[in-house]
N, CA, C and O atoms as a Maestro MAE file, in Angstrom:
{
 s_m_m2io_version
 :::
 2.0.0
}

f_m_ct {
 s_m_title
 :::
 protein
 m_atom[328] {
  # First column is atom index #
  i_m_mmod_type
  r_m_x_coord
  r_m_y_coord
  r_m_z_coord
  i_m_residue_number
  s_m_chain_name
  s_m_pdb_residue_name
  s_m_pdb_atom_name
  i_m_atomic_number
  :::
  1 25 71.669 105.436 70.682 1 A "UNK " " N  " 7
  2 3 71.314 105.710 72.067 1 A "UNK " " CA " 6
  3 2 69.824 106.007 72.175 1 A "UNK " " C  " 6
  4 15 69.215 106.538 71.246 1 A "UNK " " O  " 8
  5 25 69.261 105.667 73.292 2 A "UNK " " N  " 7
  6 3 67.853 105.928 73.538 2 A "UNK " " CA " 6
  7 2 67.705 107.333 74.109 2 A "UNK " " C  " 6
  8 15 68.370 107.690 75.081 2 A "UNK " " O  " 8
  9 25 66.845 108.112 73.509 3 A "UNK " " N  " 7
  10 3 66.515 109.435 74.031 3 A "UNK " " CA " 6
  11 2 65.164 109.284 74.712 3 A "UNK " " C  " 6
  12 15 64.138 109.157 74.044 3 A "UNK " " O  " 8
  13 25 65.164 109.299 76.029 4 A "UNK " " N  " 7
  14 3 63.975 108.974 76.814 4 A "UNK " " CA " 6
  15 2 62.754 109.788 76.402 4 A "UNK " " C  " 6
  16 15 61.691 109.223 76.146 4 A "UNK " " O  " 8
  17 25 62.898 111.097 76.336 5 A "UNK " " N  " 7
  18 3 61.740 111.939 76.042 5 A "UNK " " CA " 6
  19 2 61.282 111.752 74.595 5 A "UNK " " C  " 6
  20 15 60.115 111.452 74.345 5 A "UNK " " O  " 8
  21 25 62.203 111.929 73.645 6 A "UNK " " N  " 7
  22 3 61.834 111.899 72.227 6 A "UNK " " CA " 6
  23 2 61.450 110.508 71.728 6 A "UNK " " C  " 6
  24 15 60.505 110.369 70.952 6 A "UNK " " O  " 8
  25 25 62.167 109.489 72.159 7 A "UNK " " N  " 7
  26 3 61.974 108.143 71.616 7 A "UNK " " CA " 6
  27 2 60.968 107.289 72.385 7 A "UNK " " C  " 6
  28 15 60.430 106.325 71.840 7 A "UNK " " O  " 8
  29 25 60.712 107.633 73.640 8 A "UNK " " N  " 7
  30 3 59.841 106.782 74.445 8 A "UNK " " CA " 6
  31 2 58.627 107.539 74.982 8 A "UNK " " C  " 6
  32 15 57.488 107.162 74.707 8 A "UNK " " O  " 8
  33 25 58.868 108.604 75.747 9 A "UNK " " N  " 7
  34 3 57.780 109.302 76.439 9 A "UNK " " CA " 6
  35 2 56.788 109.933 75.460 9 A "UNK " " C  " 6
  36 15 55.591 109.656 75.538 9 A "UNK " " O  " 8
  37 25 57.267 110.777 74.539 10 A "UNK " " N  " 7
  38 3 56.353 111.491 73.637 10 A "UNK " " CA " 6
  39 2 55.530 110.528 72.773 10 A "UNK " " C  " 6
  40 15 54.315 110.702 72.681 10 A "UNK " " O  " 8
  41 25 56.142 109.519 72.136 11 A "UNK " " N  " 7
  42 3 55.307 108.586 71.366 11 A "UNK " " CA " 6
  43 2 54.267 107.857 72.236 11 A "UNK " " C  " 6
  44 15 53.130 107.659 71.810 11 A "UNK " " O  " 8
  45 25 54.661 107.464 73.446 12 A "UNK " " N  " 7
  46 3 53.717 106.780 74.337 12 A "UNK " " CA " 6
  47 2 52.584 107.711 74.756 12 A "UNK " " C  " 6
  48 15 51.438 107.278 74.877 12 A "UNK " " O  " 8
  49 25 52.896 108.986 74.977 13 A "UNK " " N  " 7
  50 3 51.856 109.962 75.301 13 A "UNK " " CA " 6
  51 2 50.907 110.144 74.126 13 A "UNK " " C  " 6
  52 15 49.688 110.099 74.294 13 A "UNK " " O  " 8
  53 25 51.460 110.348 72.944 14 A "UNK " " N  " 7
  54 3 50.641 110.588 71.755 14 A "UNK " " CA " 6
  55 2 49.750 109.396 71.416 14 A "UNK " " C  " 6
  56 15 48.622 109.573 70.956 14 A "UNK " " O  " 8
  57 25 50.248 108.191 71.641 15 A "UNK " " N  " 7
  58 3 49.482 106.975 71.340 15 A "UNK " " CA " 6
  59 2 48.635 106.510 72.527 15 A "UNK " " C  " 6
  60 15 47.883 105.542 72.416 15 A "UNK " " O  " 8
  61 25 48.760 107.205 73.663 16 A "UNK " " N  " 7
  62 3 48.041 106.855 74.899 16 A "UNK " " CA " 6
  63 2 48.285 105.395 75.281 16 A "UNK " " C  " 6
  64 15 47.373 104.686 75.706 16 A "UNK " " O  " 8
  65 25 49.522 104.970 75.123 17 A "UNK " " N  " 7
  66 3 49.927 103.589 75.366 17 A "UNK " " CA " 6
  67 2 49.637 103.126 76.789 17 A "UNK " " C  " 6
  68 15 49.247 101.977 76.995 17 A "UNK " " O  " 8
  69 25 49.822 104.005 77.773 18 A "UNK " " N  " 7
  70 3 49.718 103.610 79.177 18 A "UNK " " CA " 6
  71 2 48.485 104.170 79.875 18 A "UNK " " C  " 6
  72 15 48.397 104.117 81.101 18 A "UNK " " O  " 8
  73 25 47.546 104.699 79.127 19 A "UNK " " N  " 7
  74 3 46.336 105.248 79.738 19 A "UNK " " CA " 6
  75 2 46.670 106.331 80.743 19 A "UNK " " C  " 6
  76 15 47.448 107.239 80.448 19 A "UNK " " O  " 8
  77 25 46.081 106.239 81.939 20 A "UNK " " N  " 7
  78 3 46.322 107.275 82.952 20 A "UNK " " CA " 6
  79 2 47.657 107.103 83.681 20 A "UNK " " C  " 6
  80 15 48.005 107.940 84.515 20 A "UNK " " O  " 8
  81 25 48.410 106.042 83.391 21 A "UNK " " N  " 7
  82 3 49.730 105.882 84.010 21 A "UNK " " CA " 6
  83 2 50.737 106.883 83.456 21 A "UNK " " C  " 6
  84 15 51.672 107.273 84.155 21 A "UNK " " O  " 8
  85 25 50.553 107.298 82.209 22 A "UNK " " N  " 7
  86 3 51.414 108.289 81.560 22 A "UNK " " CA " 6
  87 2 50.502 109.146 80.701 22 A "UNK " " C  " 6
  88 15 49.954 108.670 79.706 22 A "UNK " " O  " 8
  89 25 50.334 110.415 81.082 23 A "UNK " " N  " 7
  90 3 49.369 111.260 80.377 23 A "UNK " " CA " 6
  91 2 49.841 112.704 80.339 23 A "UNK " " C  " 6
  92 15 50.598 113.155 81.198 23 A "UNK " " O  " 8
  93 25 49.373 113.420 79.316 24 A "UNK " " N  " 7
  94 3 49.648 114.853 79.247 24 A "UNK " " CA " 6
  95 2 48.925 115.535 80.389 24 A "UNK " " C  " 6
  96 15 47.804 115.155 80.729 24 A "UNK " " O  " 8
  97 25 49.551 116.536 80.984 25 A "UNK " " N  " 7
  98 3 48.946 117.350 82.023 25 A "UNK " " CA " 6
  99 2 48.111 118.433 81.353 25 A "UNK " " C  " 6
  100 15 48.117 118.552 80.128 25 A "UNK " " O  " 8
  101 25 47.401 119.216 82.138 26 A "UNK " " N  " 7
  102 3 46.586 120.290 81.569 26 A "UNK " " CA " 6
  103 2 47.435 121.430 81.013 26 A "UNK " " C  " 6
  104 15 46.967 122.182 80.157 26 A "UNK " " O  " 8
  105 25 48.680 121.570 81.486 27 A "UNK " " N  " 7
  106 3 49.584 122.597 80.964 27 A "UNK " " CA " 6
  107 2 50.278 122.071 79.710 27 A "UNK " " C  " 6
  108 15 50.743 120.932 79.694 27 A "UNK " " O  " 8
  109 25 50.351 122.890 78.661 28 A "UNK " " N  " 7
  110 3 51.029 122.443 77.438 28 A "UNK " " CA " 6
  111 2 52.488 122.051 77.695 28 A "UNK " " C  " 6
  112 15 53.219 122.772 78.375 28 A "UNK " " O  " 8
  113 25 52.902 120.917 77.151 29 A "UNK " " N  " 7
  114 3 54.284 120.467 77.271 29 A "UNK " " CA " 6
  115 2 54.621 119.779 78.580 29 A "UNK " " C  " 6
  116 15 55.778 119.427 78.810 29 A "UNK " " O  " 8
  117 25 53.633 119.580 79.441 30 A "UNK " " N  " 7
  118 3 53.870 118.947 80.743 30 A "UNK " " CA " 6
  119 2 53.160 117.593 80.752 30 A "UNK " " C  " 6
  120 15 52.005 117.486 80.341 30 A "UNK " " O  " 8
  121 25 53.863 116.565 81.223 31 A "UNK " " N  " 7
  122 3 53.236 115.255 81.338 31 A "UNK " " CA " 6
  123 2 53.384 114.752 82.760 31 A "UNK " " C  " 6
  124 15 54.188 115.269 83.536 31 A "UNK " " O  " 8
  125 25 52.602 113.740 83.091 32 A "UNK " " N  " 7
  126 3 52.684 113.153 84.434 32 A "UNK " " CA " 6
  127 2 52.784 111.640 84.317 32 A "UNK " " C  " 6
  128 15 52.180 111.015 83.445 32 A "UNK " " O  " 8
  129 25 53.563 111.082 85.219 33 A "UNK " " N  " 7
  130 3 53.681 109.630 85.332 33 A "UNK " " CA " 6
  131 2 53.087 109.255 86.685 33 A "UNK " " C  " 6
  132 15 53.551 109.722 87.725 33 A "UNK " " O  " 8
  133 25 52.078 108.425 86.667 34 A "UNK " " N  " 7
  134 3 51.434 108.011 87.914 34 A "UNK " " CA " 6
  135 2 52.383 107.100 88.688 34 A "UNK " " C  " 6
  136 15 52.981 106.181 88.128 34 A "UNK " " O  " 8
  137 25 52.506 107.370 89.965 35 A "UNK " " N  " 7
  138 3 53.378 106.574 90.819 35 A "UNK " " CA " 6
  139 2 52.549 105.996 91.953 35 A "UNK " " C  " 6
  140 15 52.004 106.743 92.765 35 A "UNK " " O  " 8
  141 25 52.449 104.691 92.017 36 A "UNK " " N  " 7
  142 3 51.793 104.004 93.121 36 A "UNK " " CA " 6
  143 2 52.875 103.255 93.875 36 A "UNK " " C  " 6
  144 15 53.575 102.422 93.299 36 A "UNK " " O  " 8
  145 25 53.014 103.546 95.162 37 A "UNK " " N  " 7
  146 3 54.071 102.915 95.952 37 A "UNK " " CA " 6
  147 2 53.794 101.423 96.105 37 A "UNK " " C  " 6
  148 15 52.659 100.997 96.318 37 A "UNK " " O  " 8
  149 25 54.848 100.657 95.992 38 A "UNK " " N  " 7
  150 3 54.730 99.199 96.051 38 A "UNK " " CA " 6
  151 2 54.210 98.710 97.405 38 A "UNK " " C  " 6
  152 15 53.690 97.598 97.494 38 A "UNK " " O  " 8
  153 25 54.338 99.510 98.445 39 A "UNK " " N  " 7
  154 3 53.880 99.098 99.770 39 A "UNK " " CA " 6
  155 2 52.348 99.148 99.904 39 A "UNK " " C  " 6
  156 15 51.792 98.580 100.844 39 A "UNK " " O  " 8
  157 25 51.677 99.815 98.980 40 A "UNK " " N  " 7
  158 3 50.210 99.875 99.036 40 A "UNK " " CA " 6
  159 2 49.630 98.493 98.788 40 A "UNK " " C  " 6
  160 15 50.123 97.742 97.946 40 A "UNK " " O  " 8
  161 25 48.595 98.169 99.514 41 A "UNK " " N  " 7
  162 3 47.991 96.837 99.369 41 A "UNK " " CA " 6
  163 2 47.363 96.637 97.992 41 A "UNK " " C  " 6
  164 15 47.227 95.503 97.532 41 A "UNK " " O  " 8
  165 25 46.983 97.720 97.341 42 A "UNK " " N  " 7
  166 3 46.346 97.610 96.023 42 A "UNK " " CA " 6
  167 2 47.353 97.582 94.870 42 A "UNK " " C  " 6
  168 15 46.950 97.476 93.712 42 A "UNK " " O  " 8
  169 25 48.652 97.673 95.162 43 A "UNK " " N  " 7
  170 3 49.676 97.742 94.117 43 A "UNK " " CA " 6
  171 2 49.722 96.449 93.312 43 A "UNK " " C  " 6
  172 15 49.625 95.351 93.861 43 A "UNK " " O  " 8
  173 25 49.874 96.605 91.989 44 A "UNK " " N  " 7
  174 3 50.145 95.470 91.106 44 A "UNK " " CA " 6
  175 2 51.323 95.858 90.217 44 A "UNK " " C  " 6
  176 15 51.684 97.033 90.145 44 A "UNK " " O  " 8
  177 25 51.915 94.895 89.550 45 A "UNK " " N  " 7
  178 3 53.046 95.188 88.672 45 A "UNK " " CA " 6
  179 2 52.649 96.160 87.560 45 A "UNK " " C  " 6
  180 15 53.477 96.950 87.106 45 A "UNK " " O  " 8
  181 25 51.411 96.112 87.124 46 A "UNK " " N  " 7
  182 3 50.941 97.025 86.071 46 A "UNK " " CA " 6
  183 2 51.015 98.485 86.512 46 A "UNK " " C  " 6
  184 15 51.125 99.372 85.665 46 A "UNK " " O  " 8
  185 25 50.956 98.756 87.819 47 A "UNK " " N  " 7
  186 3 51.095 100.130 88.315 47 A "UNK " " CA " 6
  187 2 52.466 100.699 87.983 47 A "UNK " " C  " 6
  188 15 52.632 101.918 87.934 47 A "UNK " " O  " 8
  189 25 53.433 99.852 87.758 48 A "UNK " " N  " 7
  190 3 54.802 100.278 87.445 48 A "UNK " " CA " 6
  191 2 55.170 100.037 85.984 48 A "UNK " " C  " 6
  192 15 56.348 100.102 85.630 48 A "UNK " " O  " 8
  193 25 54.195 99.763 85.138 49 A "UNK " " N  " 7
  194 3 54.464 99.387 83.744 49 A "UNK " " CA " 6
  195 2 55.313 100.415 83.004 49 A "UNK " " C  " 6
  196 15 56.206 100.032 82.248 49 A "UNK " " O  " 8
  197 25 55.061 101.708 83.199 50 A "UNK " " N  " 7
  198 3 55.848 102.737 82.501 50 A "UNK " " CA " 6
  199 2 57.319 102.603 82.883 50 A "UNK " " C  " 6
  200 15 58.193 102.602 82.015 50 A "UNK " " O  " 8
  201 25 57.589 102.490 84.174 51 A "UNK " " N  " 7
  202 3 58.970 102.395 84.645 51 A "UNK " " CA " 6
  203 2 59.627 101.089 84.180 51 A "UNK " " C  " 6
  204 15 60.794 101.082 83.790 51 A "UNK " " O  " 8
  205 25 58.884 100.007 84.223 52 A "UNK " " N  " 7
  206 3 59.408 98.715 83.772 52 A "UNK " " CA " 6
  207 2 59.796 98.789 82.295 52 A "UNK " " C  " 6
  208 15 60.853 98.298 81.897 52 A "UNK " " O  " 8
  209 25 58.941 99.399 81.495 53 A "UNK " " N  " 7
  210 3 59.223 99.497 80.063 53 A "UNK " " CA " 6
  211 2 60.373 100.451 79.759 53 A "UNK " " C  " 6
  212 15 61.145 100.209 78.831 53 A "UNK " " O  " 8
  213 25 60.497 101.528 80.525 54 A "UNK " " N  " 7
  214 3 61.641 102.438 80.342 54 A "UNK " " CA " 6
  215 2 62.939 101.684 80.589 54 A "UNK " " C  " 6
  216 15 63.871 101.773 79.790 54 A "UNK " " O  " 8
  217 25 63.004 100.951 81.680 55 A "UNK " " N  " 7
  218 3 64.208 100.203 82.011 55 A "UNK " " CA " 6
  219 2 64.437 99.099 80.987 55 A "UNK " " C  " 6
  220 15 65.582 98.812 80.641 55 A "UNK " " O  " 8
  221 25 63.377 98.479 80.500 56 A "UNK " " N  " 7
  222 3 63.513 97.452 79.475 56 A "UNK " " CA " 6
  223 2 64.124 97.998 78.200 56 A "UNK " " C  " 6
  224 15 64.948 97.335 77.570 56 A "UNK " " O  " 8
  225 25 63.726 99.203 77.813 57 A "UNK " " N  " 7
  226 3 64.310 99.830 76.615 57 A "UNK " " CA " 6
  227 2 65.790 100.108 76.814 57 A "UNK " " C  " 6
  228 15 66.593 99.897 75.905 57 A "UNK " " O  " 8
  229 25 66.146 100.575 77.983 58 A "UNK " " N  " 7
  230 3 67.540 100.917 78.259 58 A "UNK " " CA " 6
  231 2 68.402 99.674 78.411 58 A "UNK " " C  " 6
  232 15 69.595 99.696 78.111 58 A "UNK " " O  " 8
  233 25 67.796 98.595 78.878 59 A "UNK " " N  " 7
  234 3 68.563 97.377 79.134 59 A "UNK " " CA " 6
  235 2 68.787 96.552 77.870 59 A "UNK " " C  " 6
  236 15 69.546 95.583 77.891 59 A "UNK " " O  " 8
  237 25 68.134 96.925 76.773 60 A "UNK " " N  " 7
  238 3 68.270 96.178 75.530 60 A "UNK " " CA " 6
  239 2 68.900 97.059 74.459 60 A "UNK " " C  " 6
  240 15 68.209 97.529 73.555 60 A "UNK " " O  " 8
  241 25 70.202 97.284 74.554 61 A "UNK " " N  " 7
  242 3 70.848 98.137 73.552 61 A "UNK " " CA " 6
  243 2 70.814 97.499 72.169 61 A "UNK " " C  " 6
  244 15 70.814 96.276 72.027 61 A "UNK " " O  " 8
  245 25 70.785 98.345 71.170 62 A "UNK " " N  " 7
  246 3 70.799 97.866 69.792 62 A "UNK " " CA " 6
  247 2 72.185 97.386 69.412 62 A "UNK " " C  " 6
  248 15 73.104 97.439 70.228 62 A "UNK " " O  " 8
  249 25 72.347 96.917 68.182 63 A "UNK " " N  " 7
  250 3 73.651 96.435 67.718 63 A "UNK " " CA " 6
  251 2 74.725 97.516 67.844 63 A "UNK " " C  " 6
  252 15 74.540 98.640 67.376 63 A "UNK " " O  " 8
  253 25 75.825 97.176 68.464 64 A "UNK " " N  " 7
  254 3 76.929 98.118 68.621 64 A "UNK " " CA " 6
  255 2 76.719 99.160 69.694 64 A "UNK " " C  " 6
  256 15 77.538 100.069 69.833 64 A "UNK " " O  " 8
  257 25 75.635 99.055 70.464 65 A "UNK " " N  " 7
  258 3 75.369 100.020 71.525 65 A "UNK " " CA " 6
  259 2 75.546 99.352 72.879 65 A "UNK " " C  " 6
  260 15 75.494 98.129 73.006 65 A "UNK " " O  " 8
  261 25 75.755 100.185 73.879 66 A "UNK " " N  " 7
  262 3 75.818 99.682 75.248 66 A "UNK " " CA " 6
  263 2 75.041 100.634 76.131 66 A "UNK " " C  " 6
  264 15 74.674 101.731 75.710 66 A "UNK " " O  " 8
  265 25 74.796 100.211 77.349 67 A "UNK " " N  " 7
  266 3 74.070 101.060 78.286 67 A "UNK " " CA " 6
  267 2 74.814 101.105 79.604 67 A "UNK " " C  " 6
  268 15 75.500 100.154 79.980 67 A "UNK " " O  " 8
  269 25 74.672 102.215 80.298 68 A "UNK " " N  " 7
  270 3 75.313 102.381 81.595 68 A "UNK " " CA " 6
  271 2 74.313 102.247 82.734 68 A "UNK " " C  " 6
  272 15 74.626 102.591 83.874 68 A "UNK " " O  " 8
  273 25 73.118 101.752 82.443 69 A "UNK " " N  " 7
  274 3 72.102 101.627 83.477 69 A "UNK " " CA " 6
  275 2 72.576 100.601 84.504 69 A "UNK " " C  " 6
  276 15 72.923 99.470 84.162 69 A "UNK " " O  " 8
  277 25 72.583 101.023 85.775 70 A "UNK " " N  " 7
  278 3 73.010 100.126 86.848 70 A "UNK " " CA " 6
  279 2 71.805 99.536 87.565 70 A "UNK " " C  " 6
  280 15 71.727 98.323 87.760 70 A "UNK " " O  " 8
  281 25 70.881 100.378 87.953 71 A "UNK " " N  " 7
  282 3 69.643 99.937 88.571 71 A "UNK " " CA " 6
  283 2 68.538 100.845 88.061 71 A "UNK " " C  " 6
  284 15 68.826 101.915 87.523 71 A "UNK " " O  " 8
  285 25 67.295 100.451 88.213 72 A "UNK " " N  " 7
  286 3 66.216 101.269 87.669 72 A "UNK " " CA " 6
  287 2 66.181 102.710 88.161 72 A "UNK " " C  " 6
  288 15 65.727 103.588 87.427 72 A "UNK " " O  " 8
  289 25 66.641 102.978 89.363 73 A "UNK " " N  " 7
  290 3 66.457 104.315 89.916 73 A "UNK " " CA " 6
  291 2 67.748 105.062 90.219 73 A "UNK " " C  " 6
  292 15 67.689 106.232 90.596 73 A "UNK " " O  " 8
  293 25 68.896 104.442 90.071 74 A "UNK " " N  " 7
  294 3 70.117 105.123 90.488 74 A "UNK " " CA " 6
  295 2 70.906 105.753 89.366 74 A "UNK " " C  " 6
  296 15 71.675 106.682 89.612 74 A "UNK " " O  " 8
  297 25 70.745 105.282 88.136 75 A "UNK " " N  " 7
  298 3 71.584 105.831 87.076 75 A "UNK " " CA " 6
  299 2 70.832 105.878 85.748 75 A "UNK " " C  " 6
  300 15 71.172 105.156 84.810 75 A "UNK " " O  " 8
  301 25 69.816 106.725 85.673 76 A "UNK " " N  " 7
  302 3 69.043 106.855 84.436 76 A "UNK " " CA " 6
  303 2 69.606 107.931 83.529 76 A "UNK " " C  " 6
  304 15 69.063 108.157 82.448 76 A "UNK " " O  " 8
  305 25 70.675 108.602 83.928 77 A "UNK " " N  " 7
  306 3 71.222 109.701 83.136 77 A "UNK " " CA " 6
  307 2 71.525 109.349 81.687 77 A "UNK " " C  " 6
  308 15 71.307 110.202 80.827 77 A "UNK " " O  " 8
  309 25 72.012 108.154 81.350 78 A "UNK " " N  " 7
  310 3 72.280 107.861 79.938 78 A "UNK " " CA " 6
  311 2 71.030 107.945 79.061 78 A "UNK " " C  " 6
  312 15 71.138 108.116 77.847 78 A "UNK " " O  " 8
  313 25 69.854 107.827 79.660 79 A "UNK " " N  " 7
  314 3 68.616 107.905 78.900 79 A "UNK " " CA " 6
  315 2 68.250 109.336 78.535 79 A "UNK " " C  " 6
  316 15 67.486 109.563 77.596 79 A "UNK " " O  " 8
  317 25 68.783 110.289 79.262 80 A "UNK " " N  " 7
  318 3 68.344 111.673 79.113 80 A "UNK " " CA " 6
  319 2 69.241 112.457 78.182 80 A "UNK " " C  " 6
  320 15 70.086 113.230 78.633 80 A "UNK " " O  " 8
  321 25 69.070 112.270 76.914 81 A "UNK " " N  " 7
  322 3 69.802 113.046 75.917 81 A "UNK " " CA " 6
  323 2 68.842 114.053 75.333 81 A "UNK " " C  " 6
  324 15 68.164 113.773 74.344 81 A "UNK " " O  " 8
  325 25 68.781 115.214 75.933 82 A "UNK " " N  " 7
  326 3 67.797 116.215 75.495 82 A "UNK " " CA " 6
  327 2 68.330 117.086 74.420 82 A "UNK " " C  " 6
  328 15 67.628 117.978 73.943 82 A "UNK " " O  " 8
  :::
 }
 m_bond[327] {
  # First column is bond index #
  i_m_from
  i_m_to
  i_m_order
  :::
  1 1 2 1
  2 2 3 1
  3 3 4 2
  4 3 5 1
  5 5 6 1
  6 6 7 1
  7 7 8 2
  8 7 9 1
  9 9 10 1
  10 10 11 1
  11 11 12 2
  12 11 13 1
  13 13 14 1
  14 14 15 1
  15 15 16 2
  16 15 17 1
  17 17 18 1
  18 18 19 1
  19 19 20 2
  20 19 21 1
  21 21 22 1
  22 22 23 1
  23 23 24 2
  24 23 25 1
  25 25 26 1
  26 26 27 1
  27 27 28 2
  28 27 29 1
  29 29 30 1
  30 30 31 1
  31 31 32 2
  32 31 33 1
  33 33 34 1
  34 34 35 1
  35 35 36 2
  36 35 37 1
  37 37 38 1
  38 38 39 1
  39 39 40 2
  40 39 41 1
  41 41 42 1
  42 42 43 1
  43 43 44 2
  44 43 45 1
  45 45 46 1
  46 46 47 1
  47 47 48 2
  48 47 49 1
  49 49 50 1
  50 50 51 1
  51 51 52 2
  52 51 53 1
  53 53 54 1
  54 54 55 1
  55 55 56 2
  56 55 57 1
  57 57 58 1
  58 58 59 1
  59 59 60 2
  60 59 61 1
  61 61 62 1
  62 62 63 1
  63 63 64 2
  64 63 65 1
  65 65 66 1
  66 66 67 1
  67 67 68 2
  68 67 69 1
  69 69 70 1
  70 70 71 1
  71 71 72 2
  72 71 73 1
  73 73 74 1
  74 74 75 1
  75 75 76 2
  76 75 77 1
  77 77 78 1
  78 78 79 1
  79 79 80 2
  80 79 81 1
  81 81 82 1
  82 82 83 1
  83 83 84 2
  84 83 85 1
  85 85 86 1
  86 86 87 1
  87 87 88 2
  88 87 89 1
  89 89 90 1
  90 90 91 1
  91 91 92 2
  92 91 93 1
  93 93 94 1
  94 94 95 1
  95 95 96 2
  96 95 97 1
  97 97 98 1
  98 98 99 1
  99 99 100 2
  100 99 101 1
  101 101 102 1
  102 102 103 1
  103 103 104 2
  104 103 105 1
  105 105 106 1
  106 106 107 1
  107 107 108 2
  108 107 109 1
  109 109 110 1
  110 110 111 1
  111 111 112 2
  112 111 113 1
  113 113 114 1
  114 114 115 1
  115 115 116 2
  116 115 117 1
  117 117 118 1
  118 118 119 1
  119 119 120 2
  120 119 121 1
  121 121 122 1
  122 122 123 1
  123 123 124 2
  124 123 125 1
  125 125 126 1
  126 126 127 1
  127 127 128 2
  128 127 129 1
  129 129 130 1
  130 130 131 1
  131 131 132 2
  132 131 133 1
  133 133 134 1
  134 134 135 1
  135 135 136 2
  136 135 137 1
  137 137 138 1
  138 138 139 1
  139 139 140 2
  140 139 141 1
  141 141 142 1
  142 142 143 1
  143 143 144 2
  144 143 145 1
  145 145 146 1
  146 146 147 1
  147 147 148 2
  148 147 149 1
  149 149 150 1
  150 150 151 1
  151 151 152 2
  152 151 153 1
  153 153 154 1
  154 154 155 1
  155 155 156 2
  156 155 157 1
  157 157 158 1
  158 158 159 1
  159 159 160 2
  160 159 161 1
  161 161 162 1
  162 162 163 1
  163 163 164 2
  164 163 165 1
  165 165 166 1
  166 166 167 1
  167 167 168 2
  168 167 169 1
  169 169 170 1
  170 170 171 1
  171 171 172 2
  172 171 173 1
  173 173 174 1
  174 174 175 1
  175 175 176 2
  176 175 177 1
  177 177 178 1
  178 178 179 1
  179 179 180 2
  180 179 181 1
  181 181 182 1
  182 182 183 1
  183 183 184 2
  184 183 185 1
  185 185 186 1
  186 186 187 1
  187 187 188 2
  188 187 189 1
  189 189 190 1
  190 190 191 1
  191 191 192 2
  192 191 193 1
  193 193 194 1
  194 194 195 1
  195 195 196 2
  196 195 197 1
  197 197 198 1
  198 198 199 1
  199 199 200 2
  200 199 201 1
  201 201 202 1
  202 202 203 1
  203 203 204 2
  204 203 205 1
  205 205 206 1
  206 206 207 1
  207 207 208 2
  208 207 209 1
  209 209 210 1
  210 210 211 1
  211 211 212 2
  212 211 213 1
  213 213 214 1
  214 214 215 1
  215 215 216 2
  216 215 217 1
  217 217 218 1
  218 218 219 1
  219 219 220 2
  220 219 221 1
  221 221 222 1
  222 222 223 1
  223 223 224 2
  224 223 225 1
  225 225 226 1
  226 226 227 1
  227 227 228 2
  228 227 229 1
  229 229 230 1
  230 230 231 1
  231 231 232 2
  232 231 233 1
  233 233 234 1
  234 234 235 1
  235 235 236 2
  236 235 237 1
  237 237 238 1
  238 238 239 1
  239 239 240 2
  240 239 241 1
  241 241 242 1
  242 242 243 1
  243 243 244 2
  244 243 245 1
  245 245 246 1
  246 246 247 1
  247 247 248 2
  248 247 249 1
  249 249 250 1
  250 250 251 1
  251 251 252 2
  252 251 253 1
  253 253 254 1
  254 254 255 1
  255 255 256 2
  256 255 257 1
  257 257 258 1
  258 258 259 1
  259 259 260 2
  260 259 261 1
  261 261 262 1
  262 262 263 1
  263 263 264 2
  264 263 265 1
  265 265 266 1
  266 266 267 1
  267 267 268 2
  268 267 269 1
  269 269 270 1
  270 270 271 1
  271 271 272 2
  272 271 273 1
  273 273 274 1
  274 274 275 1
  275 275 276 2
  276 275 277 1
  277 277 278 1
  278 278 279 1
  279 279 280 2
  280 279 281 1
  281 281 282 1
  282 282 283 1
  283 283 284 2
  284 283 285 1
  285 285 286 1
  286 286 287 1
  287 287 288 2
  288 287 289 1
  289 289 290 1
  290 290 291 1
  291 291 292 2
  292 291 293 1
  293 293 294 1
  294 294 295 1
  295 295 296 2
  296 295 297 1
  297 297 298 1
  298 298 299 1
  299 299 300 2
  300 299 301 1
  301 301 302 1
  302 302 303 1
  303 303 304 2
  304 303 305 1
  305 305 306 1
  306 306 307 1
  307 307 308 2
  308 307 309 1
  309 309 310 1
  310 310 311 1
  311 311 312 2
  312 311 313 1
  313 313 314 1
  314 314 315 1
  315 315 316 2
  316 315 317 1
  317 317 318 1
  318 318 319 1
  319 319 320 2
  320 319 321 1
  321 321 322 1
  322 322 323 1
  323 323 324 2
  324 323 325 1
  325 325 326 1
  326 326 327 1
  327 327 328 2
  :::
 }
}
C-alpha cells in the first residue's frame, strides 16, 4: 500500500522535487502544497503536478495490490496510512 506522507510527500520535500509547488513551511514538520485554481487564466497543468503525481501513484498499484481511489478528490483515504 502507498503511504502518502511517508512514501511520497516526505521524499519529494527532501529532494525538492516540485520546487515551490510542494515545500516545507517555516514551522517544523509543516509542509504546504501550492494550489492554483484551474479557472485562473495563468493556470497550466504543471500547477497541478503534485496532485497529478499523487493520483498517478495511487492509480498504479504494485503486484497483488489494489486501490480504492475513485476520483482524484473524493476518495483519497486509502492513501493516508499514518
